[in-house]
C-alpha atoms as one frame of an Amber mdcrd trajectory, in Angstrom:
protein
 -10.150  -9.714  -0.461  -7.142  -9.536  -2.820  -3.936 -11.311  -1.979  -1.129
  -8.802  -1.305   1.432 -10.698  -3.380  -0.978 -10.819  -6.320  -1.459  -7.046
  -6.121   2.270  -6.427  -6.350   2.705  -8.735  -9.341  -0.397  -7.626 -11.222
  -0.674  -5.763 -14.505  -2.078  -2.706 -12.736   0.976  -2.402 -10.498   3.323
  -2.809 -13.468   1.432  -0.160 -15.421   1.454   2.221 -12.484   5.200   1.835
 -11.991   5.766   2.964 -15.589   3.782   6.203 -15.214   5.468   8.793 -12.935
   2.503  11.190 -13.090   0.100   8.483 -11.913   2.509   7.507  -9.149   2.699
  11.122  -8.004  -1.092  11.466  -8.076  -1.408   8.231  -6.109   1.150   9.386
  -3.539  -0.713  12.643  -2.952  -4.237  11.188  -2.832  -6.092  11.531   0.498
  -6.703   7.771   0.513  -2.979   7.123   0.271  -2.243   9.510   3.111  -4.812
   7.747   5.299  -3.350   4.361   4.392   0.122   5.611   5.377  -1.342   6.799
   8.669  -2.947   3.417   9.349   0.276   1.607   8.434   2.260   3.906  10.711
  -0.066   3.080  13.582   0.273  -0.612  12.848   4.066  -0.683  12.523   4.911
   1.982  15.069   7.395   3.445  12.585   6.509   3.047   8.921   9.797   4.476
   7.656  11.816   1.999   9.704   9.620  -0.908   8.565  10.051   0.193   4.931
  13.833   0.436   5.351  13.948  -3.075   6.806  11.784  -4.330   3.944  14.162
  -2.778   1.413  16.971  -4.773   3.052  15.003  -8.020   2.790  13.215  -8.123
   6.158   9.649  -7.718   4.931   7.837  -9.395   7.828   6.727  -6.292   9.749
   5.620  -4.318   6.702   3.908  -7.300   5.075   2.095  -8.030   8.319   0.929
  -4.419   8.603  -0.333  -4.405   5.011  -2.204  -7.670   5.511  -3.854  -6.245
   8.639  -4.744  -3.099   6.687  -6.395  -5.177   3.970  -8.423  -7.072   6.586
  -9.565  -3.865   8.300 -12.895  -2.603   6.881 -11.617   0.984   6.577  -8.344
  -0.142   5.017 -10.105  -2.417   2.536 -12.426   0.444   1.492  -9.474   2.808
   1.037  -7.599   0.285  -1.073 -10.678  -0.396  -3.196 -11.243   3.328  -3.735
  -7.619   3.812  -4.782  -7.855   0.864  -7.146 -10.985   2.297  -8.779  -9.432
   5.756  -9.134  -6.283   4.526 -10.878  -7.549   2.044 -13.446
């Protein structure tokens, strides 16, 4: 299972951040929507967790993402997204 911090610092993430059309496609993908749903369930309020993370309090969001990556469904969704956006 990939380490979350490694994913954020990887070449794929950097490449994706430079391509607005890929980012838009990723945002709208069914896998992404399901991941957002799972994260919302895990955090209780994904938007609030994301706002706190933007202010430096990343604990809740990081925890939710780690749980998602350990969940079989979440891991499959992440793998599918990764394969689709290489």
